[in-house]
PDB file of N, CA, C and O in Angstrom:
ATOM      1  N   ILE A   1     113.045 132.410 130.150  1.00  0.00           N
ATOM      2  CA  ILE A   1     113.137 131.283 129.238  1.00  0.00           C
ATOM      3  C   ILE A   1     112.265 130.158 129.746  1.00  0.00           C
ATOM      4  O   ILE A   1     112.244 129.853 130.938  1.00  0.00           O
ATOM      5  N   ASN A   2     111.539 129.543 128.814  1.00  0.00           N
ATOM      6  CA  ASN A   2     110.673 128.417 129.149  1.00  0.00           C
ATOM      7  C   ASN A   2     111.533 127.167 129.273  1.00  0.00           C
ATOM      8  O   ASN A   2     112.217 126.787 128.323  1.00  0.00           O
ATOM      9  N   LEU A   3     111.502 126.519 130.450  1.00  0.00           N
ATOM     10  CA  LEU A   3     112.359 125.357 130.724  1.00  0.00           C
ATOM     11  C   LEU A   3     111.765 124.075 130.209  1.00  0.00           C
ATOM     12  O   LEU A   3     112.402 123.027 130.315  1.00  0.00           O
ATOM     13  N   LYS A   4     110.558 124.110 129.649  1.00  0.00           N
ATOM     14  CA  LYS A   4     109.931 122.907 129.150  1.00  0.00           C
ATOM     15  C   LYS A   4     110.689 122.327 127.973  1.00  0.00           C
ATOM     16  O   LYS A   4     110.704 121.110 127.787  1.00  0.00           O
ATOM     17  N   SER A   5     111.313 123.168 127.182  1.00  0.00           N
ATOM     18  CA  SER A   5     112.039 122.659 125.999  1.00  0.00           C
ATOM     19  C   SER A   5     113.416 122.099 126.341  1.00  0.00           C
ATOM     20  O   SER A   5     114.013 121.401 125.521  1.00  0.00           O
ATOM     21  N   GLY A   6     113.921 122.387 127.513  1.00  0.00           N
ATOM     22  CA  GLY A   6     115.248 121.924 127.901  1.00  0.00           C
ATOM     23  C   GLY A   6     116.352 122.888 127.555  1.00  0.00           C
ATOM     24  O   GLY A   6     117.502 122.692 127.948  1.00  0.00           O
ATOM     25  N   VAL A   7     116.015 123.923 126.827  1.00  0.00           N
ATOM     26  CA  VAL A   7     117.029 124.926 126.398  1.00  0.00           C
ATOM     27  C   VAL A   7     117.042 126.033 127.467  1.00  0.00           C
ATOM     28  O   VAL A   7     116.046 126.714 127.710  1.00  0.00           O
ATOM     29  N   THR A   8     118.220 126.175 128.091  1.00  0.00           N
ATOM     30  CA  THR A   8     118.347 127.192 129.128  1.00  0.00           C
ATOM     31  C   THR A   8     119.416 128.212 128.799  1.00  0.00           C
ATOM     32  O   THR A   8     119.472 129.259 129.445  1.00  0.00           O
ATOM     33  N   ALA A   9     120.278 127.947 127.810  1.00  0.00           N
ATOM     34  CA  ALA A   9     121.428 128.796 127.597  1.00  0.00           C
ATOM     35  C   ALA A   9     121.181 129.909 126.532  1.00  0.00           C
ATOM     36  O   ALA A   9     121.926 130.888 126.482  1.00  0.00           O
ATOM     37  N   PHE A  10     120.149 129.756 125.697  1.00  0.00           N
ATOM     38  CA  PHE A  10     119.974 130.713 124.600  1.00  0.00           C
ATOM     39  C   PHE A  10     118.675 131.492 124.766  1.00  0.00           C
ATOM     40  O   PHE A  10     117.596 130.911 124.891  1.00  0.00           O
ATOM     41  N   ASP A  11     118.793 132.773 124.765  1.00  0.00           N
ATOM     42  CA  ASP A  11     117.638 133.667 124.777  1.00  0.00           C
ATOM     43  C   ASP A  11     117.158 133.776 123.313  1.00  0.00           C
ATOM     44  O   ASP A  11     117.972 134.026 122.424  1.00  0.00           O
ATOM     45  N   PRO A  12     115.856 133.591 123.055  1.00  0.00           N
ATOM     46  CA  PRO A  12     115.343 133.630 121.699  1.00  0.00           C
ATOM     47  C   PRO A  12     115.630 134.973 121.011  1.00  0.00           C
ATOM     48  O   PRO A  12     116.000 134.989 119.837  1.00  0.00           O
ATOM     49  N   LYS A  13     115.468 136.080 121.707  1.00  0.00           N
ATOM     50  CA  LYS A  13     115.743 137.384 121.092  1.00  0.00           C
ATOM     51  C   LYS A  13     117.194 137.567 120.730  1.00  0.00           C
ATOM     52  O   LYS A  13     117.517 138.188 119.717  1.00  0.00           O
ATOM     53  N   MET A  14     118.086 137.019 121.568  1.00  0.00           N
ATOM     54  CA  MET A  14     119.481 137.083 121.275  1.00  0.00           C
ATOM     55  C   MET A  14     119.843 136.248 120.021  1.00  0.00           C
ATOM     56  O   MET A  14     120.688 136.656 119.223  1.00  0.00           O
ATOM     57  N   LEU A  15     119.208 135.102 119.864  1.00  0.00           N
ATOM     58  CA  LEU A  15     119.454 134.275 118.698  1.00  0.00           C
ATOM     59  C   LEU A  15     118.983 134.974 117.415  1.00  0.00           C
ATOM     60  O   LEU A  15     119.646 134.910 116.380  1.00  0.00           O
ATOM     61  N   VAL A  16     117.829 135.640 117.505  1.00  0.00           N
ATOM     62  CA  VAL A  16     117.298 136.376 116.348  1.00  0.00           C
ATOM     63  C   VAL A  16     118.254 137.501 115.977  1.00  0.00           C
ATOM     64  O   VAL A  16     118.542 137.681 114.794  1.00  0.00           O
ATOM     65  N   SER A  17     118.740 138.239 116.913  1.00  0.00           N
ATOM     66  CA  SER A  17     119.613 139.357 116.620  1.00  0.00           C
ATOM     67  C   SER A  17     120.980 138.859 116.099  1.00  0.00           C
ATOM     68  O   SER A  17     121.562 139.504 115.227  1.00  0.00           O
ATOM     69  N   ARG A  18     121.495 137.751 116.601  1.00  0.00           N
ATOM     70  CA  ARG A  18     122.784 137.285 116.133  1.00  0.00           C
ATOM     71  C   ARG A  18     122.764 136.608 114.767  1.00  0.00           C
ATOM     72  O   ARG A  18     123.784 136.553 114.079  1.00  0.00           O
ATOM     73  N   THR A  19     121.625 136.106 114.386  1.00  0.00           N
ATOM     74  CA  THR A  19     121.516 135.447 113.076  1.00  0.00           C
ATOM     75  C   THR A  19     120.832 136.314 112.034  1.00  0.00           C
ATOM     76  O   THR A  19     120.534 135.830 110.942  1.00  0.00           O
ATOM     77  N   ALA A  20     120.580 137.551 112.329  1.00  0.00           N
ATOM     78  CA  ALA A  20     119.851 138.436 111.418  1.00  0.00           C
ATOM     79  C   ALA A  20     120.589 138.649 110.101  1.00  0.00           C
ATOM     80  O   ALA A  20     119.925 138.747 109.069  1.00  0.00           O
ATOM     81  N   LYS A  21     121.900 138.727 110.070  1.00  0.00           N
ATOM     82  CA  LYS A  21     122.620 138.988 108.848  1.00  0.00           C
ATOM     83  C   LYS A  21     123.207 137.728 108.196  1.00  0.00           C
ATOM     84  O   LYS A  21     123.991 137.836 107.253  1.00  0.00           O
ATOM     85  N   LEU A  22     122.848 136.571 108.671  1.00  0.00           N
ATOM     86  CA  LEU A  22     123.325 135.317 108.084  1.00  0.00           C
ATOM     87  C   LEU A  22     122.397 134.909 106.938  1.00  0.00           C
ATOM     88  O   LEU A  22     121.324 135.481 106.743  1.00  0.00           O
ATOM     89  N   LEU A  23     122.864 133.867 106.163  1.00  0.00           N
ATOM     90  CA  LEU A  23     122.058 133.399 105.067  1.00  0.00           C
ATOM     91  C   LEU A  23     120.707 132.758 105.483  1.00  0.00           C
ATOM     92  O   LEU A  23     119.726 132.783 104.740  1.00  0.00           O
ATOM     93  N   CYS A  24     120.710 132.207 106.661  1.00  0.00           N
ATOM     94  CA  CYS A  24     119.494 131.519 107.158  1.00  0.00           C
ATOM     95  C   CYS A  24     119.146 132.075 108.548  1.00  0.00           C
ATOM     96  O   CYS A  24     119.384 131.409 109.555  1.00  0.00           O
ATOM     97  N   PRO A  25     118.590 133.280 108.605  1.00  0.00           N
ATOM     98  CA  PRO A  25     118.321 133.872 109.912  1.00  0.00           C
ATOM     99  C   PRO A  25     117.149 133.213 110.631  1.00  0.00           C
ATOM    100  O   PRO A  25     116.220 132.711 109.996  1.00  0.00           O
ATOM    101  N   LEU A  26     117.201 133.219 111.930  1.00  0.00           N
ATOM    102  CA  LEU A  26     116.100 132.691 112.746  1.00  0.00           C
ATOM    103  C   LEU A  26     115.060 133.774 113.016  1.00  0.00           C
ATOM    104  O   LEU A  26     115.372 134.965 113.011  1.00  0.00           O
ATOM    105  N   SER A  27     113.853 133.358 113.246  1.00  0.00           N
ATOM    106  CA  SER A  27     112.821 134.302 113.720  1.00  0.00           C
ATOM    107  C   SER A  27     112.200 133.681 114.985  1.00  0.00           C
ATOM    108  O   SER A  27     112.385 132.497 115.267  1.00  0.00           O
ATOM    109  N   LEU A  28     111.494 134.475 115.704  1.00  0.00           N
ATOM    110  CA  LEU A  28     110.889 133.996 116.930  1.00  0.00           C
ATOM    111  C   LEU A  28     109.874 132.877 116.669  1.00  0.00           C
ATOM    112  O   LEU A  28     109.643 132.029 117.530  1.00  0.00           O
ATOM    113  N   THR A  29     109.279 132.882 115.490  1.00  0.00           N
ATOM    114  CA  THR A  29     108.302 131.814 115.211  1.00  0.00           C
ATOM    115  C   THR A  29     108.990 130.508 114.893  1.00  0.00           C
ATOM    116  O   THR A  29     108.321 129.475 114.872  1.00  0.00           O
ATOM    117  N   ASP A  30     110.298 130.489 114.642  1.00  0.00           N
ATOM    118  CA  ASP A  30     111.038 129.222 114.369  1.00  0.00           C
ATOM    119  C   ASP A  30     111.328 128.488 115.660  1.00  0.00           C
ATOM    120  O   ASP A  30     111.621 127.293 115.615  1.00  0.00           O
ATOM    121  N   MET A  31     111.262 129.137 116.801  1.00  0.00           N
ATOM    122  CA  MET A  31     111.636 128.502 118.058  1.00  0.00           C
ATOM    123  C   MET A  31     110.381 128.301 118.893  1.00  0.00           C
ATOM    124  O   MET A  31     109.665 129.253 119.203  1.00  0.00           O
ATOM    125  N   LYS A  32     110.124 127.043 119.252  1.00  0.00           N
ATOM    126  CA  LYS A  32     108.934 126.714 120.050  1.00  0.00           C
ATOM    127  C   LYS A  32     108.968 127.348 121.425  1.00  0.00           C
ATOM    128  O   LYS A  32     107.934 127.740 121.967  1.00  0.00           O
ATOM    129  N   TYR A  33     110.157 127.447 121.982  1.00  0.00           N
ATOM    130  CA  TYR A  33     110.287 127.946 123.356  1.00  0.00           C
ATOM    131  C   TYR A  33     110.259 129.480 123.443  1.00  0.00           C
ATOM    132  O   TYR A  33     110.372 130.040 124.533  1.00  0.00           O
ATOM    133  N   SER A  34     110.110 130.149 122.311  1.00  0.00           N
ATOM    134  CA  SER A  34     110.084 131.622 122.345  1.00  0.00           C
ATOM    135  C   SER A  34     108.694 132.139 122.807  1.00  0.00           C
ATOM    136  O   SER A  34     108.587 133.272 123.275  1.00  0.00           O
ATOM    137  N   GLY A  35     107.646 131.317 122.676  1.00  0.00           N
ATOM    138  CA  GLY A  35     106.326 131.736 123.085  1.00  0.00           C
ATOM    139  C   GLY A  35     105.594 132.464 121.985  1.00  0.00           C
ATOM    140  O   GLY A  35     104.455 132.886 122.187  1.00  0.00           O
ATOM    141  N   VAL A  36     106.208 132.628 120.824  1.00  0.00           N
ATOM    142  CA  VAL A  36     105.564 133.311 119.703  1.00  0.00           C
ATOM    143  C   VAL A  36     105.223 132.245 118.638  1.00  0.00           C
ATOM    144  O   VAL A  36     106.091 131.484 118.209  1.00  0.00           O
ATOM    145  N   SER A  37     103.991 132.209 118.239  1.00  0.00           N
ATOM    146  CA  SER A  37     103.602 131.223 117.198  1.00  0.00           C
ATOM    147  C   SER A  37     103.336 131.916 115.872  1.00  0.00           C
ATOM    148  O   SER A  37     102.918 133.073 115.840  1.00  0.00           O
ATOM    149  N   ALA A  38     103.576 131.214 114.798  1.00  0.00           N
ATOM    150  CA  ALA A  38     103.372 131.754 113.475  1.00  0.00           C
ATOM    151  C   ALA A  38     101.876 131.841 113.186  1.00  0.00           C
ATOM    152  O   ALA A  38     101.124 130.961 113.605  1.00  0.00           O
ATOM    153  N   PRO A  39     101.427 132.879 112.482  1.00  0.00           N
ATOM    154  CA  PRO A  39     100.013 132.971 112.123  1.00  0.00           C
ATOM    155  C   PRO A  39      99.675 131.860 111.089  1.00  0.00           C
ATOM    156  O   PRO A  39     100.455 131.564 110.184  1.00  0.00           O
ATOM    157  N   THR A  40      98.515 131.286 111.266  1.00  0.00           N
ATOM    158  CA  THR A  40      98.089 130.249 110.342  1.00  0.00           C
ATOM    159  C   THR A  40      97.138 130.827 109.316  1.00  0.00           C
ATOM    160  O   THR A  40      96.291 131.668 109.617  1.00  0.00           O
ATOM    161  N   ASP A  41      97.310 130.334 108.062  1.00  0.00           N
ATOM    162  CA  ASP A  41      96.476 130.737 106.960  1.00  0.00           C
ATOM    163  C   ASP A  41      95.714 129.548 106.454  1.00  0.00           C
ATOM    164  O   ASP A  41      96.305 128.693 105.794  1.00  0.00           O
ATOM    165  N   ASP A  42      94.447 129.446 106.723  1.00  0.00           N
ATOM    166  CA  ASP A  42      93.655 128.292 106.303  1.00  0.00           C
ATOM    167  C   ASP A  42      92.889 128.548 105.030  1.00  0.00           C
ATOM    168  O   ASP A  42      91.956 127.812 104.710  1.00  0.00           O
ATOM    169  N   SER A  43      93.269 129.588 104.292  1.00  0.00           N
ATOM    170  CA  SER A  43      92.521 129.930 103.085  1.00  0.00           C
ATOM    171  C   SER A  43      92.732 128.902 101.952  1.00  0.00           C
ATOM    172  O   SER A  43      91.911 128.823 101.038  1.00  0.00           O
ATOM    173  N   ASP A  44      93.807 128.128 102.004  1.00  0.00           N
ATOM    174  CA  ASP A  44      94.025 127.202 100.893  1.00  0.00           C
ATOM    175  C   ASP A  44      93.513 125.805 101.170  1.00  0.00           C
ATOM    176  O   ASP A  44      93.806 124.884 100.407  1.00  0.00           O
ATOM    177  N   ASP A  45      92.750 125.617 102.248  1.00  0.00           N
ATOM    178  CA  ASP A  45      92.214 124.279 102.560  1.00  0.00           C
ATOM    179  C   ASP A  45      91.068 123.977 101.606  1.00  0.00           C
ATOM    180  O   ASP A  45      90.298 124.857 101.222  1.00  0.00           O
ATOM    181  N   LEU A  46      90.979 122.670 101.228  1.00  0.00           N
ATOM    182  CA  LEU A  46      89.898 122.197 100.378  1.00  0.00           C
ATOM    183  C   LEU A  46      88.644 122.045 101.241  1.00  0.00           C
ATOM    184  O   LEU A  46      88.733 121.614 102.391  1.00  0.00           O
ATOM    185  N   PRO A  47      87.473 122.399 100.692  1.00  0.00           N
ATOM    186  CA  PRO A  47      86.251 122.115 101.422  1.00  0.00           C
ATOM    187  C   PRO A  47      85.981 120.629 101.513  1.00  0.00           C
ATOM    188  O   PRO A  47      86.551 119.842 100.757  1.00  0.00           O
ATOM    189  N   ALA A  48      85.126 120.247 102.421  1.00  0.00           N
ATOM    190  CA  ALA A  48      84.847 118.820 102.676  1.00  0.00           C
ATOM    191  C   ALA A  48      84.204 118.172 101.440  1.00  0.00           C
ATOM    192  O   ALA A  48      84.476 117.013 101.126  1.00  0.00           O
ATOM    193  N   TRP A  49      83.353 118.929 100.749  1.00  0.00           N
ATOM    194  CA  TRP A  49      82.689 118.308  99.577  1.00  0.00           C
ATOM    195  C   TRP A  49      83.703 118.039  98.493  1.00  0.00           C
ATOM    196  O   TRP A  49      83.536 117.074  97.747  1.00  0.00           O
ATOM    197  N   ALA A  50      84.729 118.823  98.363  1.00  0.00           N
ATOM    198  CA  ALA A  50      85.729 118.606  97.297  1.00  0.00           C
ATOM    199  C   ALA A  50      86.563 117.326  97.624  1.00  0.00           C
ATOM    200  O   ALA A  50      86.894 116.541  96.736  1.00  0.00           O
ATOM    201  N   ILE A  51      86.872 117.160  98.879  1.00  0.00           N
ATOM    202  CA  ILE A  51      87.616 115.945  99.282  1.00  0.00           C
ATOM    203  C   ILE A  51      86.756 114.708  99.020  1.00  0.00           C
ATOM    204  O   ILE A  51      87.252 113.690  98.537  1.00  0.00           O
ATOM    205  N   ALA A  52      85.438 114.807  99.348  1.00  0.00           N
ATOM    206  CA  ALA A  52      84.546 113.675  99.145  1.00  0.00           C
ATOM    207  C   ALA A  52      84.414 113.389  97.644  1.00  0.00           C
ATOM    208  O   ALA A  52      84.370 112.223  97.251  1.00  0.00           O
ATOM    209  N   LEU A  53      84.350 114.408  96.812  1.00  0.00           N
ATOM    210  CA  LEU A  53      84.216 114.249  95.386  1.00  0.00           C
ATOM    211  C   LEU A  53      85.476 113.614  94.804  1.00  0.00           C
ATOM    212  O   LEU A  53      85.372 112.747  93.937  1.00  0.00           O
ATOM    213  N   ILE A  54      86.647 114.014  95.248  1.00  0.00           N
ATOM    214  CA  ILE A  54      87.871 113.396  94.807  1.00  0.00           C
ATOM    215  C   ILE A  54      87.941 111.960  95.176  1.00  0.00           C
ATOM    216  O   ILE A  54      88.393 111.140  94.376  1.00  0.00           O
ATOM    217  N   ALA A  55      87.499 111.609  96.390  1.00  0.00           N
ATOM    218  CA  ALA A  55      87.520 110.210  96.844  1.00  0.00           C
ATOM    219  C   ALA A  55      86.551 109.367  96.020  1.00  0.00           C
ATOM    220  O   ALA A  55      86.858 108.219  95.699  1.00  0.00           O
ATOM    221  N   VAL A  56      85.400 109.910  95.675  1.00  0.00           N
ATOM    222  CA  VAL A  56      84.430 109.174  94.842  1.00  0.00           C
ATOM    223  C   VAL A  56      85.031 108.911  93.441  1.00  0.00           C
ATOM    224  O   VAL A  56      84.979 107.785  92.945  1.00  0.00           O
ATOM    225  N   PHE A  57      85.586 109.934  92.824  1.00  0.00           N
ATOM    226  CA  PHE A  57      86.164 109.784  91.505  1.00  0.00           C
ATOM    227  C   PHE A  57      87.340 108.814  91.507  1.00  0.00           C
ATOM    228  O   PHE A  57      87.505 108.066  90.543  1.00  0.00           O
ATOM    229  N   CYS A  58      88.158 108.800  92.548  1.00  0.00           N
ATOM    230  CA  CYS A  58      89.281 107.881  92.656  1.00  0.00           C
ATOM    231  C   CYS A  58      88.758 106.480  92.815  1.00  0.00           C
ATOM    232  O   CYS A  58      89.318 105.562  92.215  1.00  0.00           O
ATOM    233  N   SER A  59      87.730 106.262  93.578  1.00  0.00           N
ATOM    234  CA  SER A  59      87.131 104.944  93.757  1.00  0.00           C
ATOM    235  C   SER A  59      86.560 104.439  92.457  1.00  0.00           C
ATOM    236  O   SER A  59      86.748 103.273  92.107  1.00  0.00           O
ATOM    237  N   LEU A  60      85.860 105.303  91.728  1.00  0.00           N
ATOM    238  CA  LEU A  60      85.305 104.899  90.417  1.00  0.00           C
ATOM    239  C   LEU A  60      86.418 104.549  89.445  1.00  0.00           C
ATOM    240  O   LEU A  60      86.302 103.583  88.691  1.00  0.00           O
ATOM    241  N   PHE A  61      87.482 105.315  89.456  1.00  0.00           N
ATOM    242  CA  PHE A  61      88.607 105.056  88.581  1.00  0.00           C
ATOM    243  C   PHE A  61      89.224 103.675  88.871  1.00  0.00           C
ATOM    244  O   PHE A  61      89.563 102.934  87.948  1.00  0.00           O
ATOM    245  N   VAL A  62      89.364 103.344  90.153  1.00  0.00           N
ATOM    246  CA  VAL A  62      89.916 102.038  90.532  1.00  0.00           C
ATOM    247  C   VAL A  62      88.999 100.922  90.066  1.00  0.00           C
ATOM    248  O   VAL A  62      89.473  99.902  89.566  1.00  0.00           O
ATOM    249  N   LEU A  63      87.674 101.101  90.224  1.00  0.00           N
ATOM    250  CA  LEU A  63      86.728 100.067  89.764  1.00  0.00           C
ATOM    251  C   LEU A  63      86.799  99.899  88.251  1.00  0.00           C
ATOM    252  O   LEU A  63      86.833  98.765  87.773  1.00  0.00           O
ATOM    253  N   VAL A  64      86.821 100.952  87.503  1.00  0.00           N
ATOM    254  CA  VAL A  64      86.927 100.852  86.040  1.00  0.00           C
ATOM    255  C   VAL A  64      88.202 100.182  85.644  1.00  0.00           C
ATOM    256  O   VAL A  64      88.196  99.317  84.769  1.00  0.00           O
ATOM    257  N   LEU A  65      89.314 100.557  86.269  1.00  0.00           N
ATOM    258  CA  LEU A  65      90.603  99.952  85.971  1.00  0.00           C
ATOM    259  C   LEU A  65      90.590  98.473  86.287  1.00  0.00           C
ATOM    260  O   LEU A  65      91.121  97.690  85.499  1.00  0.00           O
ATOM    261  N   ALA A  66      90.011  98.050  87.399  1.00  0.00           N
ATOM    262  CA  ALA A  66      89.922  96.624  87.763  1.00  0.00           C
ATOM    263  C   ALA A  66      89.069  95.882  86.726  1.00  0.00           C
ATOM    264  O   ALA A  66      89.407  94.768  86.327  1.00  0.00           O
ATOM    265  N   GLY A  67      87.971  96.497  86.295  1.00  0.00           N
ATOM    266  CA  GLY A  67      87.143  95.874  85.254  1.00  0.00           C
ATOM    267  C   GLY A  67      87.885  95.713  83.941  1.00  0.00           C
ATOM    268  O   GLY A  67      87.757  94.692  83.265  1.00  0.00           O
ATOM    269  N   ALA A  68      88.652  96.718  83.588  1.00  0.00           N
ATOM    270  CA  ALA A  68      89.425  96.633  82.336  1.00  0.00           C
ATOM    271  C   ALA A  68      90.474  95.549  82.447  1.00  0.00           C
ATOM    272  O   ALA A  68      90.693  94.823  81.477  1.00  0.00           O
ATOM    273  N   CYS A  69      91.123  95.407  83.567  1.00  0.00           N
ATOM    274  CA  CYS A  69      92.128  94.369  83.763  1.00  0.00           C
ATOM    275  C   CYS A  69      91.489  92.985  83.708  1.00  0.00           C
ATOM    276  O   CYS A  69      92.052  92.061  83.121  1.00  0.00           O
ATOM    277  N   TYR A  70      90.299  92.842  84.327  1.00  0.00           N
ATOM    278  CA  TYR A  70      89.580  91.580  84.266  1.00  0.00           C
ATOM    279  C   TYR A  70      89.194  91.221  82.846  1.00  0.00           C
ATOM    280  O   TYR A  70      89.340  90.071  82.432  1.00  0.00           O
ATOM    281  N   MET A  71      88.697  92.206  82.090  1.00  0.00           N
ATOM    282  CA  MET A  71      88.326  91.985  80.704  1.00  0.00           C
ATOM    283  C   MET A  71      89.515  91.619  79.861  1.00  0.00           C
ATOM    284  O   MET A  71      89.400  90.763  78.984  1.00  0.00           O
ATOM    285  N   PHE A  72      90.655  92.235  80.094  1.00  0.00           N
ATOM    286  CA  PHE A  72      91.855  91.912  79.331  1.00  0.00           C
ATOM    287  C   PHE A  72      92.324  90.513  79.646  1.00  0.00           C
ATOM    288  O   PHE A  72      92.743  89.795  78.738  1.00  0.00           O
ATOM    289  N   ALA A  73      92.270  90.088  80.917  1.00  0.00           N
ATOM    290  CA  ALA A  73      92.665  88.746  81.272  1.00  0.00           C
ATOM    291  C   ALA A  73      91.760  87.687  80.625  1.00  0.00           C
ATOM    292  O   ALA A  73      92.238  86.651  80.163  1.00  0.00           O
ATOM    293  N   ARG A  74      90.451  87.961  80.600  1.00  0.00           N
ATOM    294  CA  ARG A  74      89.517  87.037  79.964  1.00  0.00           C
ATOM    295  C   ARG A  74      89.777  86.974  78.461  1.00  0.00           C
ATOM    296  O   ARG A  74      89.671  85.889  77.888  1.00  0.00           O
ATOM    297  N   GLU A  75      90.098  88.036  77.817  1.00  0.00           N
ATOM    298  CA  GLU A  75      90.394  88.056  76.398  1.00  0.00           C
ATOM    299  C   GLU A  75      91.635  87.228  76.113  1.00  0.00           C
ATOM    300  O   GLU A  75      91.681  86.468  75.146  1.00  0.00           O
ATOM    301  N   LYS A  76      92.638  87.381  76.962  1.00  0.00           N
ATOM    302  CA  LYS A  76      93.901  86.611  76.788  1.00  0.00           C
ATOM    303  C   LYS A  76      93.641  85.134  76.911  1.00  0.00           C
ATOM    304  O   LYS A  76      94.305  84.341  76.243  1.00  0.00           O
ATOM    305  N   GLN A  77      92.672  84.720  77.767  1.00  0.00           N
ATOM    306  CA  GLN A  77      92.355  83.304  77.944  1.00  0.00           C
ATOM    307  C   GLN A  77      91.493  82.761  76.795  1.00  0.00           C
ATOM    308  O   GLN A  77      91.304  81.549  76.688  1.00  0.00           O
ATOM    309  N   GLY A  78      90.977  83.633  75.948  1.00  0.00           N
ATOM    310  CA  GLY A  78      90.096  83.186  74.890  1.00  0.00           C
ATOM    311  C   GLY A  78      88.650  83.095  75.274  1.00  0.00           C
ATOM    312  O   GLY A  78      87.838  82.527  74.543  1.00  0.00           O
ATOM    313  N   LYS A  79      88.325  83.642  76.398  1.00  0.00           N
ATOM    314  CA  LYS A  79      86.933  83.643  76.908  1.00  0.00           C
ATOM    315  C   LYS A  79      86.462  85.084  77.007  1.00  0.00           C
ATOM    316  O   LYS A  79      86.411  85.620  78.114  1.00  0.00           O
ATOM    317  N   PRO A  80      86.123  85.724  75.928  1.00  0.00           N
ATOM    318  CA  PRO A  80      85.734  87.132  76.012  1.00  0.00           C
ATOM    319  C   PRO A  80      84.444  87.373  76.816  1.00  0.00           C
ATOM    320  O   PRO A  80      83.538  86.541  76.847  1.00  0.00           O
ATOM    321  N   ILE A  81      84.405  88.492  77.433  1.00  0.00           N
ATOM    322  CA  ILE A  81      83.195  88.843  78.243  1.00  0.00           C
ATOM    323  C   ILE A  81      82.042  89.225  77.308  1.00  0.00           C
ATOM    324  O   ILE A  81      80.897  88.825  77.518  1.00  0.00           O
ATOM    325  N   PHE A  82      82.363  89.995  76.287  1.00  0.00           N
ATOM    326  CA  PHE A  82      81.324  90.446  75.362  1.00  0.00           C
ATOM    327  C   PHE A  82      81.384  89.571  74.109  1.00  0.00           C
ATOM    328  O   PHE A  82      82.390  89.556  73.399  1.00  0.00           O
ATOM    329  N   THR A  83      80.304  88.851  73.848  1.00  0.00           N
ATOM    330  CA  THR A  83      80.184  88.013  72.643  1.00  0.00           C
ATOM    331  C   THR A  83      78.844  88.321  72.000  1.00  0.00           C
ATOM    332  O   THR A  83      78.008  89.020  72.571  1.00  0.00           O
ATOM    333  N   GLU A  84      78.658  87.794  70.819  1.00  0.00           N
ATOM    334  CA  GLU A  84      77.407  87.977  70.120  1.00  0.00           C
ATOM    335  C   GLU A  84      76.343  87.091  70.760  1.00  0.00           C
ATOM    336  O   GLU A  84      76.596  85.929  71.079  1.00  0.00           O
ATOM    337  N   VAL A  85      75.173  87.645  70.940  1.00  0.00           N
ATOM    338  CA  VAL A  85      74.069  86.876  71.565  1.00  0.00           C
ATOM    339  C   VAL A  85      73.593  85.819  70.607  1.00  0.00           C
ATOM    340  O   VAL A  85      73.237  84.722  71.036  1.00  0.00           O
ATOM    341  N   THR A  86      73.574  86.110  69.323  1.00  0.00           N
ATOM    342  CA  THR A  86      73.003  85.153  68.344  1.00  0.00           C
ATOM    343  C   THR A  86      73.853  83.876  68.258  1.00  0.00           C
ATOM    344  O   THR A  86      73.317  82.793  68.023  1.00  0.00           O
ATOM    345  N   SER A  87      75.152  83.997  68.444  1.00  0.00           N
ATOM    346  CA  SER A  87      76.008  82.836  68.294  1.00  0.00           C
ATOM    347  C   SER A  87      75.764  81.845  69.452  1.00  0.00           C
ATOM    348  O   SER A  87      75.843  80.632  69.254  1.00  0.00           O
ATOM    349  N   GLU A  88      75.470  82.359  70.653  1.00  0.00           N
ATOM    350  CA  GLU A  88      75.209  81.503  71.788  1.00  0.00           C
ATOM    351  C   GLU A  88      73.815  80.859  71.643  1.00  0.00           C
ATOM    352  O   GLU A  88      73.653  79.714  72.067  1.00  0.00           O
ATOM    353  N   VAL A  89      72.826  81.516  71.080  1.00  0.00           N
ATOM    354  CA  VAL A  89      71.487  80.966  70.900  1.00  0.00           C
ATOM    355  C   VAL A  89      71.531  79.870  69.831  1.00  0.00           C
ATOM    356  O   VAL A  89      70.851  78.850  69.941  1.00  0.00           O
ATOM    357  N   ALA A  90      72.347  80.103  68.790  1.00  0.00           N
ATOM    358  CA  ALA A  90      72.407  79.143  67.708  1.00  0.00           C
ATOM    359  C   ALA A  90      73.022  77.826  68.175  1.00  0.00           C
ATOM    360  O   ALA A  90      72.635  76.772  67.670  1.00  0.00           O
ATOM    361  N   LYS A  91      73.952  77.843  69.107  1.00  0.00           N
ATOM    362  CA  LYS A  91      74.613  76.658  69.640  1.00  0.00           C
ATOM    363  C   LYS A  91      73.645  75.857  70.517  1.00  0.00           C
ATOM    364  O   LYS A  91      73.777  74.636  70.605  1.00  0.00           O
ATOM    365  N   ALA A  92      72.709  76.489  71.146  1.00  0.00           N
ATOM    366  CA  ALA A  92      71.824  75.806  72.082  1.00  0.00           C
ATOM    367  C   ALA A  92      70.688  75.093  71.436  1.00  0.00           C
ATOM    368  O   ALA A  92      69.873  74.479  72.125  1.00  0.00           O
TER     369      ALA A  92
END
C-alpha cells in the first residue's frame, strides 16, 4: 500500500471485491493510492483554431451588443445617432 495517501488500513483490491455487488462499486481507477490510472480519451477536445474562432465571435457579439445599447440610450435621450444628412446641412 502506498503510504503517501495516508490510507493504510484498506487494500485497494479488497475494496474492489467487497463493493462489486453494491449499487456503487469501486474500481481501481477510483482510488489514487491503487497505482492504476484511468485511460484518458482526448478525442473530444476542440482544436485550438476552434477555440480562437469562438473567442472572436464572442468578442464581436459583445461589441455589437454594446453598440446597440449605446444606440438605444441615445434614442431614449432624443439624440439619435443616425439622422438625415440634409436636415443638418439645411440648419447650417
